[in-house]
C-alpha positions in Angstrom: 43.8 63.2 64.4 41.5 65.0 62.4 38.2 65.7 61.8 35.0 65.0 64.0 37.1 61.5 65.7 39.2 64.1 66.7 36.8 66.2 68.7 34.8 63.1 69.9 38.3 62.4 71.6 38.3 65.7 73.1 34.8 65.7 74.5 35.7 62.7 76.1 38.6 64.1 77.9 36.5 66.9 78.8 34.1 64.5 80.6 36.7 62.2 82.4 38.4 65.5 83.6 35.4 67.0 85.1 34.4 63.8 86.5 37.1 62.3 87.5 39.7 65.9 89.0 38.9 68.2 91.7 40.5 71.2 89.9 39.2 71.2 86.6 35.5 70.6 87.7 35.7 73.6 89.8 37.2 75.6 87.1 34.5 74.7 84.8 31.8 75.4 87.5 33.5 78.5 88.0 32.3 79.6 84.7 28.6 78.1 84.6 29.9 75.0 82.0 29.1 71.5 81.9 30.9 68.8 79.5 27.5 68.7 77.5 28.0 72.3 76.7 30.9 71.8 74.7 29.4 70.2 71.6 32.3 71.6 69.1 35.3 73.0 68.2 33.7 76.9 68.7 32.1 75.4 72.0 35.9 74.9 73.5 36.6 78.5 73.2 34.2 78.9 75.8 36.9 77.1 78.5 39.3 79.5 79.8 42.3 78.2 79.0 44.3 76.0 81.9 48.1 76.7 82.9 50.8 75.8 84.9 49.4 78.0 87.7 46.7 76.1 88.3 48.6 72.5 88.5 51.0 74.3 90.4 48.7 74.9 93.0 46.9 72.0 93.0 49.0 69.3 92.3 49.3 66.5 93.1 45.3 65.4 94.6 43.4 68.5 92.7 45.1 67.6 89.7 45.4 63.6 89.8 42.6 61.5 88.2 40.5 59.5 90.9 42.1 56.1 91.6 45.7 57.4 90.7 48.3 58.2 93.5 52.1 59.0 92.8 53.0 55.8 93.6 50.5 54.2 91.2 52.0 51.8 88.6 53.8 53.6 85.6 53.5 56.8 87.3 56.6 58.9 86.2 57.2 62.3 88.1 58.9 65.1 86.5 60.0 68.4 87.8 60.4 71.5 84.9 63.2 73.9 85.2 61.9 76.9 86.2 61.9 78.9 82.8 58.5 80.9 83.4 59.1 80.9 87.2 58.6 78.6 90.1 59.2 75.2 89.1 56.5 72.9 88.3 55.6 69.5 89.8 53.9 67.1 87.5 53.5 63.2 86.6 52.5 61.3 83.6 52.2 57.7 82.5 55.1 56.0 81.2 53.2 54.7 78.1 51.5 58.1 77.6 55.1 59.3 77.3 56.5 57.0 74.9 53.5 56.8 73.0 54.0 60.4 72.6 57.7 60.1 71.6 56.8 57.3 69.0 54.5 59.8 67.1 56.8 62.7 67.1 59.8 60.8 66.0 58.1 59.5 63.5 58.3 62.0 61.3 61.9 61.6 60.7 62.9 58.4 58.9 66.6 58.8 60.2 65.6 58.2 63.6 64.1 54.8 62.6 66.9 52.8 62.9 67.1 53.6 67.2 63.7 52.2 67.6 63.9 49.3 65.5 62.1 46.1 67.5 63.8 44.7 70.6 66.1 47.5 71.0 66.7 49.8 74.1 68.6 53.1 73.5 71.4 54.1 75.5 70.9 57.4 76.3 73.6 60.2 77.7 71.8 63.8 78.5 73.8 66.7 78.7 71.2 69.9 79.7 70.8 72.4 81.9 70.8 70.6 85.9 67.2 71.9 86.6 66.3 69.5 83.6 67.5 66.3 85.7 66.4 64.7 89.0 69.8 64.4 89.7 72.8 66.1 91.2 74.4 67.2 87.9 76.1 70.4 88.5 78.8 69.7 91.3 80.6 67.4 89.0 81.7 65.1 92.2 79.0 62.9 91.6 79.3 59.5 90.2 77.7 57.7 86.8 75.6 55.7 89.1 74.4 58.7 91.2 73.5 60.2 87.5 71.7 57.4 86.1 68.1 57.5 86.0 65.7 54.4 86.5 65.2 54.4 83.3 68.9 53.9 82.2 69.8 57.4 81.0 73.1 58.9 82.1 73.0 62.2 82.9 76.2 64.0 82.3 78.0 66.4 84.9 77.8 70.2 83.9 78.3 73.6 86.4 74.7 75.5 86.5 76.4 78.4 84.6 77.3 77.1 81.3 80.4 79.3 80.4 81.6 78.8 83.7 81.7 75.0 83.3 85.5 74.0 84.2 88.1 72.2 81.9 88.1 69.1 84.4 84.3 68.7 84.2 83.8 69.2 80.3 86.6 66.5 80.0 84.4 64.5 82.7 81.6 64.7 80.3 83.7 63.7 77.4 84.9 60.8 79.4 81.8 59.3 80.2 80.0 59.8 76.6 82.9 57.4 75.9 82.4 54.7 78.5 78.9 54.7 78.2 78.5 54.7 74.4 74.9 55.5 73.6 73.2 55.3 71.2 71.2 58.8 71.5 72.4 62.2 73.1 69.1 64.1 74.5 70.8 67.5 74.9 70.0 71.2 75.1 71.5 72.4 71.9 73.5 75.8 73.4 75.0 73.6 76.0 76.0 70.8 73.3 77.2 73.6 70.9 79.5 74.5 74.3 80.4 71.2 74.6 81.1 70.5 70.8 83.4 73.7 71.1 85.4 72.4 74.3 86.0 69.3 72.5 87.3 70.7 69.4 90.0 72.8 71.5 90.5 69.8 73.3 91.7 67.5 70.1 88.1 65.3 71.2 85.7 63.3 69.2 82.2 63.1 70.7 81.8 59.3 69.4 80.2 56.0 70.5 80.7 52.1 68.7 76.8 52.5 68.0 75.0 54.8 65.3 75.0 58.0 67.4 71.5 60.0 67.5 71.3 63.5 69.0 67.7 64.8 69.6 67.7 68.7 70.8 65.1 70.1 73.5 64.9 72.1 76.4 65.7 75.7 74.6 65.1 76.8 71.1 67.9 75.4 68.6 69.7 78.5 67.3 71.0 78.2 64.0 74.3 79.5 65.6 73.7 76.2 67.9 72.9 74.3 65.3 75.8 75.1 62.4 78.0 74.3 65.3 76.6 70.6 66.2 76.3 69.3 62.3 79.8 70.9 61.7 81.3 68.7 64.4 79.3 65.4 64.7 79.1 65.4 60.8 76.7 64.6 58.1 75.8 61.0 59.5 74.9 62.2 62.7 71.0 62.4 62.1 70.0 65.2 64.8 66.8 66.3 65.1 64.9 69.3 67.2 62.4 68.1 69.6 59.5 69.9 70.7 58.4 69.3 74.3 57.6 70.3 77.6 58.3 68.2 80.9 55.1 67.6 82.1 54.0 66.6 78.4 56.5 64.7 76.8 57.1 65.6 73.0 54.4 68.0 71.4 56.3 67.5 67.8 59.6 66.8 66.3 61.6 67.8 63.1 61.3 66.1 60.4 63.9 64.3 57.7 63.4 67.4 55.7 64.4 69.9 58.5 60.5 71.4 59.3 58.9 70.7 62.6 55.7 69.0 63.1 53.3 69.2 66.0 51.7 65.8 67.2 48.1 66.5 66.6 47.5 63.0 67.2 48.3 62.7 70.8 47.0 66.2 71.6 44.1 68.3 70.4 46.2 71.5 69.2 44.7 75.1 68.9 47.0 78.4 68.2 45.3 81.1 69.9 46.0 84.8 70.4 44.1 87.3 72.4 41.8 84.3 72.9 41.1 83.4 69.4 42.4 80.9 67.1 45.2 82.5 64.4 45.1 82.1 60.9 47.5 79.8 59.0 51.0 82.3 58.3 50.6 83.9 61.9 51.8 83.3 65.5 49.8 82.1 67.9 50.3 80.4 71.4 49.7 76.6 71.7 47.3 75.2 73.2 47.1 71.6 74.0 44.5 69.3 75.3 45.5 65.8 76.0 43.7 62.8 74.4 43.5 59.8 76.7 45.2 60.7 79.3 44.7 58.8 82.3 46.5 60.3 85.1 46.6 63.9 84.5 44.3 65.2 81.6 44.5 68.4 80.5 42.1 70.8 78.9 43.6 74.0 76.6 46.6 73.5 78.5 48.3 77.0 77.6 52.2 76.2 77.0 53.4 79.5 77.1 55.0 78.5 73.6 54.2 80.3 70.6 54.0 78.2 67.2 53.4 79.9 63.2 51.1 77.1 61.7 52.6 77.3 57.8 49.5 74.9 56.2 50.2 72.3 53.4 51.7 69.0 53.1 55.2 68.5 54.1 57.5 66.2 51.2 59.0 64.5 54.0 55.5 62.2 54.0 54.1 62.8 57.5 50.7 64.1 58.0 51.6 66.1 61.0 50.9 70.3 60.9 54.0 71.5 59.8 54.7 75.1 62.5 57.6 77.4 62.6 58.9 77.6 66.4 58.5 81.5 67.8 59.9 80.8 71.1 58.3 81.9 74.5 55.8 84.6 75.2 57.8 85.7 78.0 61.0 86.4 75.9 59.5 88.3 73.0 60.8 91.8 72.2 58.1 94.5 72.6 57.9 97.6 69.8 56.3 101.1 70.8 53.3 100.2 68.1 52.7 96.9 70.0 54.2 94.8 67.8 56.8 91.8 68.6 59.8 90.4 67.7 59.6 86.6 68.3 62.7 84.3 69.4 62.3 82.4 66.2 61.8 85.8 64.2 65.7 87.4 66.3 67.2 84.1 65.5 66.2 84.2 61.7 67.5 87.7 61.7 70.8 86.7 63.0 71.3 83.5 60.5 74.1 80.7 61.0 76.9 83.3 61.8 80.0 81.4 61.4 81.7 84.3 63.4 79.7 84.2 66.8 79.9 81.1 68.7 77.3 82.4 71.5 74.6 85.2 71.3 72.1 87.3 73.8 69.6 89.7 72.9 68.6 91.4 75.9 65.4 94.0 76.3 65.4 96.6 79.1 62.5 97.7 80.6 63.0 101.0 78.9 62.8 99.2 75.4 66.1 99.4 74.5 68.1 96.2 73.4 71.7 95.1 73.7 72.8 92.0 71.4 75.8 90.6 72.7 78.0 88.2 71.5 81.1 85.7 72.0 83.0 85.5 68.8 84.2 82.7 67.6 88.1 82.4 67.5 90.0 84.1 64.6 86.9 85.2 62.9 86.2 88.3 61.6 83.0 90.3 62.2 80.4 90.8 59.9 79.3 94.2 60.0 75.8 94.2 58.1 74.6 92.4 61.1 73.9 95.6 63.4 71.8 97.6 60.8 69.7 94.3 60.1 69.4 94.0 64.3 68.6 97.6 63.9 65.7 97.4 61.0 64.3 94.4 62.7 63.7 95.9 66.1 63.0 99.6 64.8 62.5 102.1 66.6 63.6 100.4 69.7 67.6 101.6 70.4 69.8 98.5 69.6 73.5 98.2 70.5 76.0 95.5 69.7 79.0 93.9 71.9 81.5 91.5 72.0 82.0 89.9 75.6 83.9 86.8 76.6 81.0 86.1 78.7 77.4 85.4 78.8 75.6 84.2 82.0 72.6 81.5 82.1 69.1 82.3 83.1 68.2 81.4 87.0 67.1 77.9 85.4 70.6 77.2 84.5 68.9 77.3 80.9 70.8 79.8 78.3 67.9 82.0 76.5 69.3 83.7 73.6 66.1 86.1 73.7 65.5 88.0 76.8 63.0 90.8 77.6 62.4 92.0 81.1 58.9 94.0 79.3 57.8 90.7 78.3 58.6 88.7 81.4 57.1 91.2 84.2 54.4 91.6 81.5 53.4 87.7 81.7 54.3 87.2 85.1 
């Protein structure tokens, strides 16, 4: 959605949220605003952003629109993984999720076959346990126990990824064979781990159906992507999904490998220090839902940063192209006020065939340690340490090879963490 029609839809969403949700009416009135005050995109900046804490405190009664309850038809409940703190309970209408998914995945022609008329894809999920509303961390639950109402089979994995025992890995591989999925929805770091184990065991990850892979939940590093693409082969479509549990698909990777943001089902802003950023500069993504009857969100600060690239993409989609930067709470802070985003760090590391997994951690003094699990039989690239030193200067950085790296409290594995940024964003 672009132009005047888009903003008219935003104005309607603002009016609907004001009239039908307790929280947003109070939010507007606390700042002396009414819907009729917002006449154009410039006026929209007058509305202070909303955020997860608002929805955490006011869920459900304060954020569900009048006339809806959690037991209303088509309402789906979700709980976030807790990446940015306490887990967020939310709800969304099933047809809104489907609409946003269709818009986003539509940028990738290699996924067209998956959504052919009359086809309901069989889905397996391999992701951190906190990202699923079933018990999948212990490994003792049955396939039936871990099958969601929509038919998705959640595969078993330990809460601490690298602590997953071999028998649990074998169980996940066996269940993929038994379930015969069309689609694997995975965390890329988790799935790269599974491919390493499968290679070690002489196993494949296949299905009699054409298999597709959608990656999400955390930043898809070049290291993880290399491992997934090498193992799955060129015939398997792989796409990186941009999304949030409370909103669904915010964007997707096209068949040319560029990420597109969904500005058709959302009004999107990229903001730094309260002001819109220019193309080529990173900013935090704010989204305003369009035609969300259940939980309308206005200027919802996602905590995720992107760089709007600008220009048309040769894939043919008119959805804007963005570069993924990562979460604000994971950015490396430099003494002069600059930041190094997880996306920028990943570009420095590259696909690094000699690395299986890496994590850069910044402590409270600003010092950084880059730890990595080396690939078996590999030779380290001695140029990485000086590249990291240049990128993070003047912060000191140390490079260490290790045989274990822990996941976060949420169960996700983050490739870049900063205690300085996390405390500043808390």
